[in-house]
C-alpha positions as CSV (number, residue, x, y, z in Angstrom):
1,M,-33.8,-2.7,-8.5
2,S,-31.5,-4.8,-6.4
3,N,-31.7,-5.5,-2.6
4,L,-28.6,-4.0,-0.9
5,N,-28.2,-7.3,1.1
6,S,-27.5,-9.1,-2.2
7,L,-24.8,-6.7,-3.2
8,A,-21.1,-6.2,-2.5
9,L,-20.1,-2.5,-2.4
10,L,-16.5,-1.9,-3.3
11,I,-15.3,1.5,-2.2
12,D,-12.1,3.4,-2.8
13,F,-11.2,6.5,-0.8
14,G,-9.0,8.5,-3.1
15,S,-7.2,11.8,-2.6
16,T,-9.6,13.4,-5.1
17,Y,-12.7,11.2,-5.3
18,T,-14.5,8.6,-3.2
19,K,-15.6,5.9,-5.6
20,A,-18.2,3.2,-5.2
21,V,-19.0,0.1,-7.3
22,A,-21.9,-2.2,-6.7
23,V,-21.6,-5.9,-7.6
24,D,-24.5,-8.3,-7.6
25,L,-23.3,-11.4,-5.6
26,R,-25.9,-13.6,-7.3
27,T,-24.9,-12.9,-10.9
28,A,-21.3,-11.6,-10.3
29,E,-22.1,-8.6,-12.4
30,V,-21.2,-4.9,-11.9
31,I,-24.6,-3.2,-11.7
32,G,-23.4,0.4,-11.1
33,R,-20.6,2.8,-10.2
34,S,-20.4,6.3,-8.9
35,Q,-18.1,8.9,-7.3
36,A,-18.2,12.0,-5.2
37,A,-15.5,14.4,-3.9
38,S,-13.5,12.9,-1.1
39,T,-14.0,14.6,2.3
40,V,-11.2,12.9,4.3
41,N,-10.0,16.3,5.7
42,T,-13.4,17.0,7.2
43,D,-15.5,13.8,7.6
44,V,-14.9,10.8,5.4
45,R,-18.6,9.8,5.8
46,E,-19.8,12.8,3.9
47,G,-18.1,11.9,0.7
48,L,-19.1,8.2,1.1
49,L,-22.7,9.1,1.7
50,Q,-22.8,11.3,-1.4
51,A,-21.2,8.5,-3.5
52,L,-23.8,6.1,-2.3
53,T,-26.6,8.6,-3.0
54,N,-25.3,9.0,-6.5
55,L,-25.0,5.3,-7.0
56,H,-28.6,4.8,-5.8
57,E,-30.0,7.6,-7.9
58,A,-28.4,6.2,-11.1
59,N,-29.2,2.5,-10.4
60,R,-32.0,2.3,-7.8
61,L,-30.2,0.0,-5.4
62,S,-32.7,0.1,-2.6
63,P,-36.5,0.9,-2.3
64,E,-35.8,4.1,-0.5
65,R,-33.5,7.1,-0.9
66,V,-30.1,6.7,0.7
67,K,-30.2,9.1,3.7
68,H,-27.7,7.6,6.1
69,L,-24.7,5.2,6.1
70,N,-26.7,2.8,8.2
71,V,-28.1,1.6,4.9
72,L,-24.8,-0.4,4.7
73,D,-25.8,-2.5,7.8
74,G,-25.8,-6.1,6.6
75,T,-24.1,-5.3,3.3
76,L,-20.7,-6.6,2.3
77,A,-18.7,-3.4,2.0
78,L,-14.9,-3.5,1.3
79,A,-12.7,-0.5,0.7
80,S,-9.2,0.6,-0.2
81,S,-7.7,3.9,0.5
82,S,-5.0,6.3,-0.8
83,A,-6.6,9.4,0.8
84,A,-4.8,11.9,3.0
85,G,-1.4,11.3,1.4
86,G,-1.8,7.5,1.1
87,L,0.6,5.2,3.0
88,R,3.9,7.2,3.4
89,M,6.9,5.0,4.1
90,A,10.6,5.6,4.8
91,V,13.0,2.9,3.7
92,I,16.4,2.1,5.4
93,G,18.9,-0.5,4.2
94,L,22.5,-1.3,3.7
95,V,23.5,-1.1,0.0
96,P,21.5,1.1,-2.4
97,G,21.4,-1.4,-5.2
98,L,20.7,-4.4,-3.0
99,T,18.9,-4.4,0.4
100,V,17.6,-0.8,-0.2
101,E,16.3,-1.7,-3.6
102,A,14.7,-4.9,-2.2
103,A,13.1,-2.8,0.6
104,N,11.8,-0.4,-2.0
105,M,10.2,-3.2,-3.9
106,A,8.6,-4.5,-0.8
107,A,7.2,-1.1,0.1
108,L,6.0,-0.2,-3.3
109,G,4.4,-3.7,-3.7
110,A,2.5,-3.1,-0.5
111,G,1.0,0.1,-1.8
112,A,3.2,2.6,-0.1
113,K,4.5,5.9,-1.2
114,V,8.2,5.8,-0.5
115,V,9.0,9.3,0.8
116,G,12.8,8.5,1.1
117,S,15.4,5.8,1.0
118,W,18.5,5.8,3.1
119,S,21.5,3.4,3.1
120,F,24.6,2.5,5.2
121,K,25.0,3.8,8.7
122,L,22.7,6.7,9.4
123,G,23.8,10.0,11.1
124,G,21.7,12.3,13.2
125,K,21.0,14.7,10.4
126,V,19.5,11.8,8.4
127,V,17.1,11.0,11.2
128,D,16.1,14.7,11.1
129,E,15.4,14.3,7.4
130,I,13.2,11.2,8.0
131,E,11.2,13.1,10.6
132,T,10.6,16.0,8.2
133,Q,9.1,13.5,5.6
134,R,6.4,12.6,8.1
135,P,6.3,8.8,7.3
136,D,3.4,6.7,8.5
137,M,5.9,3.8,9.1
138,I,9.5,2.8,8.6
139,L,10.9,-0.3,6.8
140,L,14.2,-1.1,8.5
141,T,16.4,-3.6,6.5
142,G,20.1,-4.3,6.0
143,G,22.4,-7.2,5.6
144,T,21.8,-10.7,4.2
145,D,21.2,-13.5,6.8
146,E,24.5,-14.1,8.6
147,G,26.0,-11.2,6.7
148,D,26.6,-7.6,7.8
149,S,25.0,-7.0,11.2
150,A,26.7,-3.8,12.4
151,T,24.8,-1.5,10.1
152,I,21.2,-2.5,11.0
153,L,22.2,-2.6,14.8
154,H,23.6,0.9,14.5
155,N,20.5,2.2,12.7
156,A,18.2,0.6,15.2
157,R,20.0,2.3,18.1
158,L,19.7,5.7,16.2
159,L,16.0,5.2,15.6
160,A,15.5,4.1,19.2
161,R,17.0,7.5,20.4
162,S,14.9,9.5,17.9
163,A,11.6,11.3,18.4
164,L,10.0,9.2,15.7
165,S,6.8,7.6,17.0
166,V,5.7,5.6,13.9
167,P,5.7,1.8,13.6
168,I,8.9,0.2,12.4
169,V,8.9,-3.0,10.3
170,V,12.1,-4.9,10.8
171,A,13.0,-7.0,7.8
172,G,16.8,-7.4,7.7
173,N,19.5,-9.8,8.8
174,Q,17.7,-12.5,10.7
175,T,20.8,-13.4,12.8
176,V,20.4,-10.1,14.7
177,A,16.7,-9.4,14.1
178,A,15.7,-10.3,17.7
179,E,18.3,-7.9,19.0
180,V,17.2,-5.2,16.7
181,C,13.6,-5.6,17.8
182,D,14.7,-5.5,21.5
183,I,16.6,-2.3,21.0
184,L,13.5,-0.6,19.5
185,T,10.9,-2.0,21.8
186,N,13.0,-1.1,24.9
187,S,12.8,2.5,23.8
188,G,9.0,2.4,23.4
189,K,8.9,2.0,19.6
190,E,6.1,-0.2,18.0
191,I,7.8,-2.8,15.9
192,R,6.7,-5.7,13.6
193,R,9.1,-8.4,12.6
194,A,9.2,-9.8,9.1
195,T,11.7,-12.2,7.3
196,N,14.6,-10.6,5.5
197,V,13.7,-8.9,2.2
198,M,17.1,-10.2,0.8
199,P,18.2,-13.3,2.8
200,R,21.0,-14.0,0.3
201,S,22.7,-11.8,-2.1
202,G,20.5,-11.4,-5.2
203,Q,17.6,-13.2,-3.7
204,L,14.3,-11.3,-3.1
205,A,11.9,-12.3,-0.4
206,V,9.5,-9.4,0.0
207,E,6.1,-11.1,0.8
208,S,6.5,-11.2,4.6
209,A,7.4,-7.5,4.8
210,R,4.5,-6.7,2.5
211,E,2.1,-8.6,4.7
212,E,3.3,-6.8,7.9
213,I,2.9,-3.5,6.1
214,R,-0.7,-4.4,5.1
215,K,-1.6,-5.5,8.6
216,L,-0.3,-2.2,10.0
217,F,-2.2,-0.3,7.4
218,M,-5.4,-2.0,8.5
219,E,-4.8,-1.7,12.2
220,R,-3.3,1.8,12.6
221,I,-3.0,3.9,9.5
222,T,-6.7,3.8,8.7
223,H,-7.3,5.5,12.1
224,A,-4.5,8.0,11.5
225,K,-6.1,8.9,8.1
226,G,-9.5,9.6,9.7
227,L,-11.1,6.5,8.3
228,D,-12.2,5.1,11.7
229,G,-15.5,7.0,11.2
230,I,-16.7,4.3,9.0
231,S,-15.5,1.3,11.1
232,G,-18.2,-1.2,11.6
233,L,-19.9,-0.5,8.3
234,V,-17.0,-0.6,5.9
235,S,-13.8,-2.8,6.1
236,V,-10.8,-0.9,4.8
237,V,-8.6,-3.8,3.8
238,L,-5.8,-2.5,1.5
239,P,-4.0,0.6,0.4
240,T,-5.4,1.4,-3.1
241,P,-2.1,0.7,-5.0
242,M,-1.9,-2.7,-3.5
243,A,-5.5,-3.4,-4.4
244,V,-4.8,-2.3,-8.0
245,L,-1.7,-4.5,-8.1
246,Q,-3.6,-7.5,-6.9
247,G,-6.2,-6.8,-9.6
248,A,-3.5,-6.7,-12.2
249,I,-2.1,-10.0,-11.0
250,L,-5.6,-11.6,-11.3
251,G,-5.9,-10.1,-14.8
252,A,-2.6,-11.6,-15.9
253,E,-3.0,-15.0,-14.3
254,G,-6.8,-15.4,-14.5
255,V,-9.3,-16.9,-12.1
256,E,-11.1,-20.2,-11.9
257,G,-12.9,-20.7,-15.2
258,E,-11.4,-17.6,-16.8
259,K,-8.0,-17.5,-18.6
260,G,-5.7,-14.6,-17.8
261,W,-4.3,-12.2,-20.3
262,G,-0.7,-13.0,-19.6
263,E,2.1,-10.5,-19.0
264,M,0.6,-7.0,-18.9
265,L,1.2,-3.4,-18.0
266,M,-1.4,-1.4,-16.0
267,V,-1.3,2.4,-15.6
268,D,-3.4,3.9,-12.9
269,V,-3.7,7.7,-13.4
270,G,-4.8,9.3,-10.1
271,G,-5.4,12.7,-8.8
272,A,-2.2,12.8,-6.8
273,T,0.1,10.2,-8.5
274,T,0.3,8.0,-11.5
275,D,1.1,4.3,-10.7
276,V,2.5,1.9,-13.2
277,H,2.0,-1.8,-12.4
278,S,4.1,-4.4,-14.4
279,I,3.1,-8.0,-14.4
280,G,5.8,-10.3,-15.9
281,Y,9.2,-11.6,-15.2
282,G,11.0,-9.3,-17.6
283,E,13.2,-12.0,-18.9
284,P,15.8,-11.2,-21.7
285,Q,14.3,-11.3,-25.2
286,G,17.6,-12.1,-26.9
287,P,20.5,-14.4,-26.4
288,N,23.1,-11.6,-26.1
289,I,21.4,-9.8,-23.3
290,A,23.0,-10.2,-19.8
291,E,21.0,-9.6,-16.6
292,Q,22.6,-7.6,-13.8
293,G,21.4,-6.5,-10.4
294,L,18.4,-7.9,-8.4
295,P,16.0,-10.1,-10.3
296,E,12.7,-8.5,-11.1
297,P,9.7,-9.8,-9.2
298,F,6.7,-11.1,-11.2
299,A,4.5,-8.2,-9.9
300,K,5.9,-4.8,-9.4
301,R,4.9,-1.2,-9.1
302,T,6.4,2.2,-9.6
303,V,4.8,5.5,-8.7
304,E,5.3,9.0,-10.2
305,G,4.4,11.7,-7.7
306,D,4.6,14.5,-10.3
307,L,2.0,13.0,-12.7
308,G,-1.2,13.3,-10.7
309,I,-4.0,14.8,-12.7
310,R,-5.3,17.1,-10.0
311,F,-2.1,18.1,-8.2
312,N,-0.1,18.6,-11.4
313,A,-2.6,19.5,-14.1
314,G,-0.8,22.8,-14.8
315,T,2.5,21.1,-15.6
316,L,1.4,18.0,-17.6
């Protein structure tokens, strides 16, 4: 039997199950894991309490039966979440194979579910389409630094006039980024500014955008997804896909004292989606292979929304 204060509890709020893993901080060993049906649509605490109860009953984590979430007081508890639809993001850029593709890489790498990608100058009907997709946030890109500025300015003005009330991450042409931000903030939109996802043609720079997306997830999206009921006891730090991607990177590169496995592929089969995480540069394996398009990042993710075990069991 372990004392809860000597444990780290790692929790994932999924669309189907709430999972809990207990790690002994003294020995760095996993001492138990459990799951219970997620209850995000009612009260997220119910599913978490049941998962902790199951964990306790299987592993005797504390002297007494788990009756309330206050048992977590003083325990390191970290969580990820993909519940209630995960992190839904709309992506807007200039050219489909360039800035839009770079924006998609940034969004997917941050753990988002891209509900739609739009390019060039938007029209009013496109904004209507974005609204119907119910994104949690928008990633607005377009133009290399000192390149095309008219498109991102046009799209910013259109978004400013729209009824969309979700945060907008601006990660396009830095020459006009301040003007883009002013257009949006003057209309009451919440914005976050990041560096350009493609500062020069063919150059990816997605980390700044990913970090702003992660911060927004922590600050706003967890509340919108009903996870604020556990605030103060559990820190929701990452969207689940981003947590899995970070784990894959650690597995490939290794940690202090442990050698990594090298380039790898990780498939995360979930209830709503199946995510594929690829760790490696994807360099040509032969002398006669020519590379085209954007360079592949070292760590990347794709998601298949029609391969979730629970939502699509009848068609698999």
